[in-house]
C-alpha positions in Angstrom: -38.4 15.7 19.7 -37.3 19.3 18.1 -34.1 18.8 16.0 -33.4 22.1 14.9 -30.6 23.1 12.4 -29.7 26.6 12.0 -28.3 28.4 8.8 -26.7 30.8 9.6 -25.1 32.5 6.1 -27.7 31.5 4.5 -30.5 32.8 6.2 -32.7 29.4 7.0 -34.0 27.5 9.8 -36.1 24.4 10.3 -37.1 22.1 12.5 -38.0 18.6 12.2 -40.3 17.0 15.1 -41.1 14.0 15.6 -44.3 13.5 13.0 -41.8 14.9 10.3 -39.5 11.8 11.7 -42.6 9.5 11.2 -44.3 10.5 8.0 -39.9 10.2 6.0 -39.6 6.2 7.8 -42.6 6.0 6.8 -41.6 7.0 3.3 -38.1 6.4 3.1 -39.6 2.8 4.3 -42.6 2.6 1.1 -45.4 1.9 2.7 -47.1 5.9 1.1 -46.1 6.2 -2.4 -45.2 9.9 -2.2 -46.6 12.4 -5.9 -43.1 12.5 -6.8 -39.8 11.3 -6.6 -37.4 13.3 -6.7 -33.3 13.2 -7.9 -32.2 16.6 -5.6 -28.6 17.9 -5.9 -26.9 20.2 -5.0 -23.5 21.1 -3.2 -24.1 22.9 -0.2 -25.8 19.5 2.0 -27.2 22.1 3.7 -28.5 23.7 1.6 -29.7 20.6 -0.5 -31.1 19.9 3.4 -33.4 22.1 3.9 -34.4 22.1 0.1 -35.1 17.8 0.9 -37.4 18.8 4.0 -39.5 20.9 2.6 -40.5 18.7 -0.4 -40.9 16.2 2.2 -43.6 17.7 3.6 -44.6 18.9 0.2 -46.3 15.1 -0.2 -42.3 14.0 -2.3 -40.2 11.3 -1.7 -35.9 13.1 -2.1 -33.0 11.3 -3.2 -30.4 13.6 -2.2 -26.5 14.2 -4.0 -24.0 16.5 -3.3 -21.9 15.1 -6.4 -22.1 15.4 -9.9 -21.2 11.6 -10.8 -23.5 10.2 -7.9 -26.0 11.8 -8.8 -25.7 10.1 -12.2 -24.7 6.4 -11.1 -27.9 6.7 -9.1 -30.1 8.6 -12.5 -27.8 5.8 -14.4 -29.2 3.0 -12.1 -32.9 3.3 -12.9 -33.7 6.3 -14.0 -37.8 4.8 -14.6 -37.4 5.1 -10.6 -37.2 8.6 -10.5 -40.2 12.0 -11.8 -38.0 14.4 -12.4 -34.6 16.2 -11.1 -34.1 19.4 -9.5 -30.3 20.6 -9.8 -28.2 23.3 -9.0 -26.1 25.0 -11.2 -23.7 25.7 -10.1 -22.3 21.9 -9.0 -18.4 22.2 -9.6 -16.6 18.4 -8.9 -16.8 16.4 -12.0 -19.8 18.3 -13.9 -21.8 21.6 -13.7 -25.3 21.4 -13.8 -25.8 21.8 -17.1 -24.0 19.0 -17.8 -25.5 16.2 -16.3 -28.4 17.5 -16.6 -27.7 17.0 -20.5 -26.8 13.7 -18.9 -29.1 12.7 -17.9 -31.3 14.0 -21.3 -29.2 11.6 -22.9 -30.3 8.6 -21.2 -33.7 9.8 -20.6 -34.6 12.4 -23.8 -38.4 13.7 -22.2 -36.7 13.5 -18.8 -37.9 16.8 -16.6 -35.5 18.4 -15.4 -35.0 21.7 -13.0 -31.4 23.7 -12.7 -30.9 26.6 -10.3 -28.7 29.3 -9.4 -27.5 31.9 -8.2 -25.5 35.1 -9.9 -25.1 32.4 -13.1 -24.9 35.1 -16.0 -27.2 35.7 -19.0 -25.4 33.2 -21.6 -25.7 30.3 -19.1 -29.9 30.7 -18.7 -30.7 30.7 -22.1 -28.7 27.3 -22.5 -30.6 26.2 -20.0 -33.5 27.6 -21.6 -32.9 26.6 -25.2 -31.5 22.6 -23.5 -35.8 22.4 -23.0 -35.2 22.1 -19.8 -36.7 24.7 -16.2 -34.7 27.2 -14.8 -35.2 29.4 -11.3 -33.0 32.1 -9.3 -31.9 30.2 -5.6 -34.5 31.4 -3.3 -33.2 33.9 -0.9 -36.0 32.1 1.3 -37.9 29.0 2.9 -40.9 30.3 1.9 -39.9 32.1 -1.6 -38.3 28.2 -2.1 -42.2 27.2 -0.8 -43.9 29.5 -3.9 -41.7 28.1 -6.3 -41.8 24.3 -5.0 -45.1 24.5 -5.2 -45.5 25.9 -9.0 -43.4 23.1 -10.6 -45.4 20.6 -8.9 -48.8 22.0 -8.1 
């Protein structure tokens, strides 16, 4: 069985096999402890699905949210569950990615947060780095994304 999704506007294309789905179901059922539990927040559900798929294939469990307040609620309710948050800097409906990262840090000041984005001004990137938050430019391809995620998590 294959599930295919082509994101023409972003240049991403990915395919789920039966094995991919089984791995995802086993991880979700708690039968296998993955190396990282990741809270992923991106306003674009298609891009978030791509990142989630890649992270899952790399052995991580991902909780994805498209809304910052839902992500904040999930983190507030059980911040010890998550090992790291990866946030799109341009979440805009309630809190920006930087504001959400700062809220996470109020709850747990040592919690690792990674922000990413496109076309972000240098002032914002400097503010992110001053706050002790990791930054990377939003990748344009799945190979670039895999390389960045591999560098982050080894």
